[in-house]
VEXFISE-646847 format. One line per 5 residues: number of its first residue (from 1); their letters; for each residue x, z, y of C-alpha. Coordinates in Angstrom, 1 decimal. Example, Ala and Ser with C-alpha at 12.3 -4.5 7.8 and 13.67 -1.06 7.14 Angstrom:
BEGIN
1) AS) 12.3:7.8:-4.5  13.7:7.1:-1.1
***
This chain:
BEGIN
1) XXXXX) 69.2:-45.9:11.5  72.2:-46.0:14.0  72.6:-43.1:16.7  71.8:-44.2:19.7  74.9:-43.5:22.6
6) XXXXX) 74.8:-41.3:25.4  73.6:-43.5:28.2  71.3:-45.5:25.6  68.9:-42.6:25.4  65.5:-43.1:27.6
11) XXXXX) 65.5:-39.6:28.3  69.0:-39.7:30.0  68.3:-43.3:31.5  65.3:-41.6:33.2  67.0:-38.8:34.2
16) XXXXX) 69.7:-40.9:36.0  66.8:-43.5:37.6  65.3:-40.3:38.9  68.3:-39.0:40.3  69.2:-42.2:41.8
21) XXXXX) 65.6:-42.9:43.4  66.0:-39.0:44.9  69.4:-39.9:46.3  68.4:-43.0:47.8  65.4:-41.1:49.1
26) XXXXX) 67.6:-38.5:50.6  69.9:-40.7:52.0  67.7:-42.9:53.9  65.8:-39.8:55.1  69.4:-38.1:55.9
31) XXXXX) 70.5:-41.6:57.8  67.1:-41.6:59.6  67.3:-38.0:60.7  71.1:-38.3:61.6  70.3:-41.0:63.5
36) XXXXX) 67.1:-39.3:65.4  68.9:-35.9:65.6  71.7:-37.1:67.2  69.8:-39.0:69.7  67.9:-36.5:70.6
41) XXXXX) 70.9:-34.2:71.3  72.4:-36.8:73.4  69.2:-36.8:75.4  69.3:-33.4:75.6  72.9:-33.0:76.7
46) XXXXX) 72.4:-36.0:79.3  69.5:-34.0:80.4  70.9:-30.6:81.1  74.2:-32.5:82.7  71.5:-34.5:84.9
51) XXXXX) 70.1:-31.4:86.2  73.4:-29.7:86.8  73.8:-32.8:89.0  70.9:-32.6:90.5  71.7:-29.2:91.6
56) XXXXX) 75.0:-30.4:92.8  74.0:-32.8:94.8  71.3:-30.8:96.5  74.2:-28.3:97.4  76.5:-30.9:98.6
61) XXXXX) 73.9:-32.3:100.6  73.6:-29.1:102.5  77.1:-28.6:102.5  77.6:-32.1:104.2  75.0:-31.8:106.5
66) XXXXX) 75.8:-28.4:107.9  76.8:-28.4:111.5  80.5:-26.5:111.6  82.1:-24.6:114.9  85.7:-23.9:115.4
71) XXXXX) 85.0:-20.3:114.3  88.0:-19.8:112.1  85.5:-16.7:110.2  83.2:-19.9:108.8  84.4:-21.7:105.8
76) XXXXX) 85.5:-25.2:105.8  83.8:-27.9:104.1  86.1:-28.2:101.5  86.3:-24.7:101.2  82.3:-24.7:100.9
81) XXXXX) 82.6:-27.7:98.4  85.0:-25.8:96.5  82.4:-22.9:96.2  79.9:-24.6:95.1  81.7:-26.5:92.3
86) XXXXX) 83.3:-23.7:91.2  79.7:-21.7:90.9  78.3:-24.7:88.8  81.3:-25.0:86.6  80.1:-24.6:82.9
91) XXXXX) 81.0:-24.7:79.7  80.0:-27.9:79.1  81.2:-29.4:82.1  85.2:-29.8:82.0  85.9:-31.3:85.2
96) XXXXX) 83.7:-31.7:88.4  85.2:-33.6:91.5  83.6:-34.1:94.8  84.9:-37.4:96.9  84.9:-38.0:100.1
101) XXXXX) 84.4:-41.6:101.9  88.0:-42.3:102.0  87.9:-41.9:98.1  90.0:-38.5:98.4  89.1:-35.7:95.9
106) XXXXX) 88.3:-32.5:98.6  87.1:-30.4:95.8  88.1:-29.5:91.6  86.4:-27.6:89.4  88.3:-24.7:87.7
111) XXXXX) 89.0:-26.4:84.3  91.1:-29.0:86.3  92.5:-27.0:88.8  92.8:-27.8:92.7  96.3:-29.8:92.4
116) XXXXX) 94.4:-33.0:92.4  92.5:-32.4:95.6  93.7:-34.5:98.3  94.9:-37.1:95.6  92.8:-40.5:95.8
121) XXXXX) 90.7:-41.3:93.2  91.3:-44.6:91.1  88.6:-44.5:88.7  86.3:-47.7:88.6  83.0:-45.5:88.0
126) XXXXX) 84.1:-43.5:91.2  84.8:-46.1:93.5  81.9:-48.0:93.0  79.8:-44.9:93.8  82.0:-44.4:97.2
131) XXXXX) 82.0:-47.4:98.2  78.8:-49.3:96.8  76.6:-46.2:96.4  76.2:-46.9:92.5  75.3:-44.3:89.9
136) XXXXX) 77.5:-44.9:87.0  77.3:-42.8:83.5  79.5:-43.4:80.3  80.9:-42.1:77.0  84.6:-42.1:76.4
141) XXXXX) 87.7:-40.3:74.6  89.8:-38.1:77.5  93.4:-37.9:76.7  92.8:-35.0:74.3  90.5:-37.4:72.1
146) XXXXX) 87.6:-35.4:72.9  84.5:-37.7:73.5  82.9:-37.1:76.9  80.5:-37.7:78.8  81.5:-39.4:82.4
151) XXXXX) 78.7:-39.5:85.4  79.7:-40.6:88.9  76.8:-40.5:91.7  76.6:-40.8:95.7  76.7:-38.2:97.9
156) XXXXX) 74.3:-38.1:100.7  73.5:-36.0:103.6  70.2:-35.3:105.3  70.4:-38.6:107.5  71.0:-40.3:104.0
161) XXXXX) 74.3:-41.2:105.0  76.5:-41.3:102.0  79.3:-38.7:102.8  81.0:-39.2:98.9  80.8:-39.3:95.7
166) XXXXX) 80.1:-36.5:92.8  82.1:-37.0:89.6  81.6:-34.8:86.5  83.0:-34.9:82.5  81.2:-33.1:80.1
171) XXXXX) 82.4:-32.3:76.5  80.3:-34.0:74.1  81.9:-32.4:70.9  79.3:-29.5:71.0  76.8:-31.8:70.1
176) XXXXX) 78.5:-33.5:67.2  80.0:-29.8:66.3  76.0:-29.0:66.2  75.1:-32.3:64.5  77.6:-32.0:62.1
181) XXXXX) 76.2:-28.3:61.2  72.8:-29.5:60.7  73.9:-32.2:58.6  76.3:-30.0:56.3  72.8:-27.6:55.9
186) XXXXX) 70.9:-30.9:55.3  73.1:-31.8:52.5  73.3:-28.5:51.1  69.8:-28.4:51.3  70.1:-32.3:49.7
191) XXXXX) 72.2:-31.1:46.7  70.1:-28.4:46.1  66.7:-30.2:45.9  69.0:-32.5:43.7  69.6:-29.9:41.3
196) XXXXX) 66.1:-28.7:41.1  65.1:-32.2:40.8  67.4:-33.2:38.0  66.1:-30.1:36.0  62.4:-31.1:36.5
201) XXXXX) 63.2:-34.7:35.6  64.9:-33.3:32.5  62.0:-31.2:31.7  59.7:-34.5:32.2  61.8:-36.6:30.4
206) XXXXX) 61.6:-34.5:27.8  57.8:-34.4:28.2  57.9:-38.2:28.1  60.5:-38.7:25.7  59.5:-36.1:23.0
211) XXXXX) 56.4:-38.1:21.8  58.7:-41.4:21.6  61.3:-39.5:19.8  58.6:-38.4:17.3  57.2:-41.9:17.0
216) XXXXX) 60.9:-43.1:16.5  61.6:-40.3:13.7  57.8:-41.3:12.2  59.2:-45.1:12.2  61.8:-44.0:10.2
221) XXXXX) 59.6:-42.1:7.7  57.2:-45.4:7.7  60.2:-47.7:6.7  61.0:-45.2:3.9  57.4:-45.8:2.7
226) XXXXX) 56.3:-42.0:3.4  52.8:-42.2:5.2  51.9:-38.3:4.7  53.2:-37.4:8.1  51.4:-38.4:11.8
231) XXXXX) 52.7:-38.0:15.2  51.8:-35.0:17.5  49.3:-36.1:20.4  50.2:-34.2:23.4  47.6:-35.4:25.8
236) XXXXX) 45.2:-38.5:27.0  47.6:-40.4:28.8  49.1:-43.9:28.1  51.8:-42.4:25.9  49.0:-40.0:24.1
241) XXXXX) 46.7:-43.3:23.5  50.1:-44.7:22.3  50.4:-41.9:19.9  47.0:-42.3:18.6  47.3:-46.0:17.9
246) XXXXX) 50.8:-45.1:15.9  49.0:-42.5:13.8  46.0:-45.1:13.5  48.7:-47.7:12.3  50.0:-45.2:9.7
251) XXXXX) 47.0:-44.9:8.4  46.1:-48.7:8.2  49.7:-49.3:6.7  49.1:-46.4:3.9  46.0:-48.0:3.0
256) XXXXX) 47.4:-51.7:3.0  49.9:-50.0:1.2  48.3:-48.5:-1.5  46.2:-51.9:-1.8  49.3:-53.6:-2.0
261) XXXXX) 50.7:-51.5:-4.6  47.6:-51.9:-6.7  47.7:-55.5:-6.3  51.4:-55.2:-7.3  50.7:-53.0:-10.3
266) XXXXX) 47.8:-55.5:-11.6  50.0:-58.4:-11.1  52.9:-56.5:-13.0  50.3:-55.6:-15.8  49.3:-59.3:-16.2
271) XXXXX) 52.6:-60.3:-16.1  54.1:-58.1:-18.6  50.5:-58.7:-21.0  50.8:-62.7:-20.5  51.7:-64.1:-23.8
276) XXXXX) 53.0:-67.2:-21.8  56.7:-66.7:-19.9  56.3:-66.9:-16.0  59.3:-67.7:-13.8  59.1:-67.7:-10.1
281) XXXXX) 62.1:-69.4:-7.9  62.9:-70.1:-4.3  62.7:-73.5:-3.0  65.9:-74.0:-4.3  65.6:-73.1:-7.7
286) XXXXX) 67.0:-69.9:-7.6  65.3:-67.6:-10.2  64.0:-64.9:-8.1  60.9:-63.2:-10.7  60.4:-63.7:-14.3
291) XXXXX) 58.4:-61.4:-16.7  59.3:-60.0:-20.2  57.6:-63.1:-22.4  59.6:-65.6:-20.1  63.1:-63.3:-21.2
296) XXXXX) 62.1:-63.1:-24.8  61.6:-67.2:-24.8  64.7:-67.5:-23.0  66.3:-65.2:-25.0  67.8:-63.6:-21.5
301) XXXXX) 67.7:-60.0:-20.1  65.3:-59.5:-17.2  68.1:-58.4:-14.3  70.7:-61.2:-15.8  68.2:-64.0:-15.6
306) XXXXX) 67.7:-63.3:-11.5  69.9:-65.6:-9.4  70.2:-68.0:-11.9  69.4:-71.8:-11.1  66.1:-72.7:-13.1
311) XXXXX) 67.3:-75.7:-14.6  70.6:-73.7:-16.2  68.4:-71.4:-17.9  65.9:-74.2:-18.9  69.0:-75.8:-20.4
316) XXXXX) 68.0:-79.0:-18.2  70.9:-81.3:-16.6  70.5:-81.4:-13.0  72.1:-84.9:-12.7  69.2:-86.3:-14.1
321) XXXXX) 66.5:-83.6:-13.4  65.8:-83.1:-9.6  64.1:-79.8:-9.3  61.5:-81.1:-6.4  60.4:-83.7:-8.7
326) XXXXX) 59.6:-81.4:-11.8  56.0:-80.3:-10.4  54.8:-84.3:-10.3  55.8:-84.7:-13.8  53.4:-81.6:-14.8
331) XXXXX) 54.9:-80.3:-17.8  57.4:-81.1:-20.2  58.5:-80.0:-23.9  62.1:-78.5:-24.1  63.5:-78.3:-27.3
336) XXXXX) 65.6:-75.0:-27.9  66.3:-75.4:-32.2  69.3:-74.1:-33.1  70.5:-75.4:-36.4  67.7:-75.3:-39.0
341) XXXXX) 65.5:-73.1:-36.7  62.9:-75.0:-34.9  62.3:-74.0:-31.4  59.8:-76.1:-28.9  58.7:-74.5:-25.5
346) XXXXX) 56.3:-75.9:-23.2  57.3:-76.1:-19.6  54.6:-76.3:-16.7  55.7:-76.3:-13.3  53.7:-76.0:-10.1
351) XXXXX) 54.8:-75.6:-6.0  54.2:-72.7:-3.9  53.7:-74.0:0.0  53.5:-72.0:2.8  50.8:-72.2:5.6
356) XXXXX) 52.6:-75.3:6.8  52.8:-77.0:3.7  56.4:-76.9:3.4  57.8:-76.0:-0.1  58.1:-72.1:-0.6
361) XXXXX) 59.4:-72.3:-4.3  58.0:-73.2:-7.9  56.3:-71.4:-10.3  57.1:-72.4:-14.0  54.9:-71.2:-17.2
366) XXXXX) 56.6:-71.3:-20.0  54.6:-71.4:-23.7  56.2:-71.5:-27.1  54.2:-74.6:-29.0  56.9:-74.6:-32.1
371) XXXXX) 53.7:-73.6:-34.3  51.5:-76.2:-32.6  54.0:-78.4:-33.0  54.2:-77.5:-36.2  50.6:-77.8:-36.9
376) XXXXX) 49.9:-81.2:-35.3  53.2:-82.6:-37.6  51.0:-80.8:-40.5  48.1:-82.5:-39.6  49.4:-86.0:-39.3
381) XXXXX) 51.0:-85.1:-42.6  47.8:-84.1:-44.0  46.1:-87.3:-43.0  48.8:-89.5:-44.3  48.6:-87.4:-47.6
386) XXXXX) 44.6:-87.5:-47.8  44.9:-91.5:-47.1  47.7:-91.8:-49.9  45.6:-89.7:-52.4  42.8:-91.5:-51.5
391) XXXXX) 44.5:-94.7:-51.4  46.1:-94.6:-54.8  42.6:-94.3:-56.8  41.3:-96.8:-54.7  43.8:-99.5:-55.6
396) XXXXX) 43.6:-98.7:-58.9  40.0:-98.9:-58.9  40.1:-102.5:-57.3  42.6:-104.1:-59.5  40.8:-102.8:-62.4
401) XXXXX) 37.5:-104.2:-60.7  39.0:-107.6:-60.1  40.3:-108.0:-63.8  36.7:-107.1:-64.8  35.2:-109.5:-62.3
406) XXXXX) 37.7:-112.1:-63.4  36.3:-112.2:-66.9  37.7:-109.0:-68.7  34.4:-107.6:-68.9  33.9:-110.1:-71.9
411) XXXXX) 36.8:-108.6:-73.5  35.6:-105.5:-75.7  38.4:-104.3:-76.2  39.6:-103.9:-72.6  36.6:-103.7:-71.0
416) XXXXX) 35.6:-100.2:-72.3  39.3:-99.0:-71.2  38.9:-100.6:-67.7  35.8:-98.6:-66.9  36.9:-95.7:-68.5
421) XXXXX) 40.1:-95.7:-66.0  37.6:-96.5:-63.1  35.8:-93.6:-64.0  38.4:-91.0:-64.1  39.4:-92.4:-60.6
426) XXXXX) 36.4:-91.9:-59.2  35.8:-88.4:-60.7  39.7:-87.6:-59.1  38.3:-88.8:-56.1  35.0:-86.7:-56.2
431) XXXXX) 37.4:-83.4:-56.8  39.5:-84.4:-54.0  36.8:-84.6:-51.8  34.7:-81.7:-52.8  38.2:-79.6:-52.5
436) XXXXX) 38.5:-81.1:-48.7  35.1:-80.1:-48.0  35.3:-76.3:-49.6  38.5:-76.3:-47.4  36.6:-77.3:-44.3
441) XXXXX) 34.0:-74.8:-45.0  36.8:-72.0:-45.2  38.2:-73.4:-41.9  34.8:-73.1:-40.3  33.6:-69.9:-42.1
446) XXXXX) 30.8:-71.7:-43.4  30.2:-70.4:-46.3  29.2:-67.1:-47.9  30.8:-65.2:-51.0  28.7:-63.9:-53.6
451) XXXXX) 30.2:-60.4:-54.0  29.6:-58.2:-57.4  31.2:-55.5:-59.2  33.6:-56.9:-61.8  35.9:-55.3:-64.1
456) XXXXX) 38.7:-57.3:-63.4  40.7:-56.9:-67.0  37.8:-57.8:-69.0  37.3:-61.2:-66.7  40.7:-62.4:-66.8
461) XXXXX) 40.8:-62.2:-70.7  37.8:-64.1:-70.4  39.5:-66.7:-68.0  42.8:-67.0:-70.2  40.8:-67.5:-73.6
466) XXXXX) 39.2:-70.7:-72.2  42.9:-71.8:-71.4  44.0:-71.0:-74.7  41.4:-72.8:-76.3  42.4:-75.7:-74.9
471) XXXXX) 46.5:-76.0:-74.4  48.5:-77.7:-76.8  50.1:-75.5:-79.3  53.3:-75.9:-78.0  52.7:-73.7:-75.1
476) XXXXX) 52.3:-69.8:-75.7  50.3:-67.6:-73.3  51.6:-63.9:-73.2  49.4:-61.4:-72.2  50.8:-58.0:-70.5
481) XXXXX) 47.4:-56.8:-68.9  47.1:-52.8:-68.1  45.0:-50.9:-70.0  42.1:-49.1:-68.2  39.1:-50.0:-66.1
486) XXXXX) 39.8:-52.0:-62.8  36.9:-52.6:-60.6  36.9:-55.3:-58.0  34.1:-56.2:-55.4  34.8:-60.1:-55.6
491) XXXXX) 33.1:-63.5:-55.8  33.8:-64.0:-59.4  33.0:-68.0:-59.1  35.5:-68.0:-56.3  38.1:-65.5:-58.2
496) XXXXX) 37.6:-68.0:-61.1  38.6:-71.3:-59.3  41.5:-69.3:-57.9  43.1:-68.4:-61.7  41.9:-71.7:-62.8
501) XXXXX) 44.0:-73.2:-60.1  47.0:-71.2:-60.7  47.1:-71.5:-64.7  46.4:-75.2:-64.3  49.6:-75.6:-62.5
506) XXXXX) 51.6:-73.4:-64.8  50.2:-75.4:-67.8  50.7:-78.9:-65.9  54.6:-77.6:-65.2  55.4:-75.8:-68.5
511) XXXXX) 58.1:-77.5:-70.6  57.3:-77.8:-74.3  57.8:-74.5:-76.1  57.1:-72.6:-72.6  55.5:-69.3:-72.6
516) XXXXX) 53.1:-68.7:-69.5  52.9:-64.7:-69.0  50.0:-62.9:-67.4  50.3:-59.7:-65.9  48.2:-57.0:-64.0
521) XXXXX) 49.6:-53.6:-62.1  47.8:-51.0:-60.0  49.7:-51.1:-56.7  48.8:-48.7:-53.8  44.7:-49.2:-54.2
526) XXXXX) 45.1:-52.8:-55.3  45.6:-54.7:-58.4  48.2:-57.0:-58.4  47.7:-60.5:-60.5  50.8:-62.5:-61.9
531) XXXXX) 50.9:-65.8:-63.6  54.8:-66.8:-64.7  55.7:-70.3:-65.9  59.0:-71.4:-67.5  58.8:-74.5:-65.2
536) XXXXX) 61.5:-76.7:-63.5  61.1:-74.1:-60.4  61.0:-74.7:-56.9  63.7:-74.5:-54.1  64.1:-71.3:-52.1
541) XXXXX) 63.4:-73.0:-48.5  60.5:-74.7:-49.9  58.6:-71.9:-51.9  56.0:-70.9:-48.9  55.3:-74.2:-48.5
546) XXXXX) 53.4:-74.8:-51.9  50.2:-73.3:-50.3  50.5:-75.9:-47.7  47.7:-78.7:-48.4  48.8:-81.6:-50.1
551) XXXXX) 52.2:-80.2:-50.6  54.3:-80.9:-53.6  57.8:-79.7:-54.6  58.3:-82.6:-56.5  56.2:-85.6:-55.3
556) XXXXX) 57.5:-88.0:-58.2  56.4:-85.5:-61.2  53.4:-84.5:-59.3  52.3:-87.9:-59.3  52.5:-88.0:-63.1
561) XXXXX) 50.9:-84.7:-64.0  48.0:-85.3:-61.4  45.6:-83.0:-59.3  44.9:-83.3:-55.7  47.7:-81.1:-54.4
566) XXXXX) 44.5:-78.6:-52.8  44.5:-75.9:-55.7  46.8:-73.4:-54.2  45.6:-74.2:-50.6  42.1:-73.4:-52.0
571) XXXXX) 43.4:-70.3:-54.1  45.2:-69.1:-50.5  41.9:-69.3:-48.6  39.9:-67.4:-51.4  42.3:-65.0:-51.8
576) XXXXX) 42.5:-64.2:-48.2  39.0:-64.1:-47.8  38.5:-61.2:-50.2  41.5:-59.4:-47.9  43.9:-59.9:-50.5
581) XXXXX) 47.7:-61.8:-50.4  48.7:-64.4:-52.2  52.4:-65.4:-52.5  55.0:-67.1:-54.9  58.3:-66.3:-56.3
586) XXXXX) 60.5:-69.0:-57.9  64.0:-69.9:-59.1  65.1:-73.5:-59.9  65.4:-74.2:-63.6  63.8:-70.7:-64.3
591) XXXXX) 60.1:-71.1:-63.3  57.7:-70.1:-60.8  55.5:-67.1:-60.3  52.5:-67.1:-58.5  51.3:-63.4:-57.6
596) XXXXX) 48.2:-62.2:-55.6  46.5:-59.1:-55.0  42.7:-57.9:-54.9  41.6:-54.4:-53.5  40.4:-52.1:-55.8
601) XXXXX) 37.0:-50.6:-55.6  38.0:-46.9:-55.5  40.1:-47.4:-52.4  37.7:-49.9:-51.1  34.1:-49.3:-50.6
606) XXX) 31.5:-51.9:-51.5  30.2:-54.2:-48.9  33.3:-54.2:-46.7
***
């Protein structure tokens, strides 16, 4: 996760907000305090000046009301007034002037000297006090640029007759210096308080942000799918409750993750073990998932196929096929055949919908239907062959019966022959139907084998003897059977039928003067039996098909030699029912060998 910037940290933000709130509060308090203090100091200063003015007024009233003689020993009015002014001259009062009715200065304080005595005052505040008896005060800056408090009051004698005016200037710099000192002390205290508040803010912020940081680290841990850790709970406040909720969320995520992982493993196991291929795509048809079965069917690597377009993988032309219309088609057979190898796949399509019923993707299920199609083709060929095999004797019988009906029965030479042909064809159809019924019972496992211990070499000699008595003298039967005793657990009638079918084919397809060879051999607990002829042979690509029902390598010649075309099919079913195997070897022009195996009793227990 990206590291947070310094000013993006909630701890720094909390401290900054805390300091700003403190500064704003301090500034508001400081402004209110300074204004109140200034007002209080000004009021006190003015009250002190007023007190001095009242004292001066009392003394000056007494001086102006005093009767004076011509005795030189008594001070004059000017001298007495000057003495009063000098006595009341203070540090804050920088100028005291006493003015008579003619607006002339009769006394002045020591700060301004006596040089102004006798001069006429021109100040409006003084003139208003002298002429009109008005009191006045104001604040102004003097020549030295100092703020002074100016006060002018009228002076009366004992008879309340105005005799003059009093003018006072008081320096207010001391007041504002005191105010500045107090503000400086307040500011220092505020800075100290801010410093302490910053430290406390850091501690408080850490107390608040520490659980948040731990939850952030826990969230990063959860993002890595590690649910083993939990957040410490430091209290029962909102953050503590948030931490408890976070731990509860972690527990639920862990449980949900375990369930999801279990379902994923189940789904993965199901997909991996499915014989059918499964492909999942997004709504555009891009492959997002496919199982191993699908990869094998498509001959693609799993990772290679991911990200490919479904239509490309299925070798469908996107100009002719719209992927959004595939689910409507249900399924289709896709031909992946190559050269002489037939390979057919059935693809079934379905749509994945989201909660709003919009297409979210597609699911394609693939299955190999090559064998199914082959079986269907074989079924059709089987029905065709049965129909053909039955139609041939029926047609022959109808022809001869029509001939007999039309009068051939009266011909003593032809009638027996026609009836003999009809009988043979009837027997041929009966054999065919019996063979079909036998195969049907085998397919349905609706038959029982009457198993018994049989010494096979003796039994095989007996079967060969029966054929040797019936074959023409131009075909030689050569025996190469093993010496010794070989017991097998078999149904003798069924094994006789197997040998009868195999040897009958060998006799039918052997040329004049040909030899049929019989061999037995012990092979890994089994008895291997082979019957070889010197007939025309079978092409290599058709050898494995001779055990199919009604299959004939050379149909034209097979028709001539007769047979139902089911002998080897029945032989295969019987041998496999005895837990044996059967196969053929052949070379064109060199003959054919049929080989089958049976378990020997010394390696396979009776009743197996």
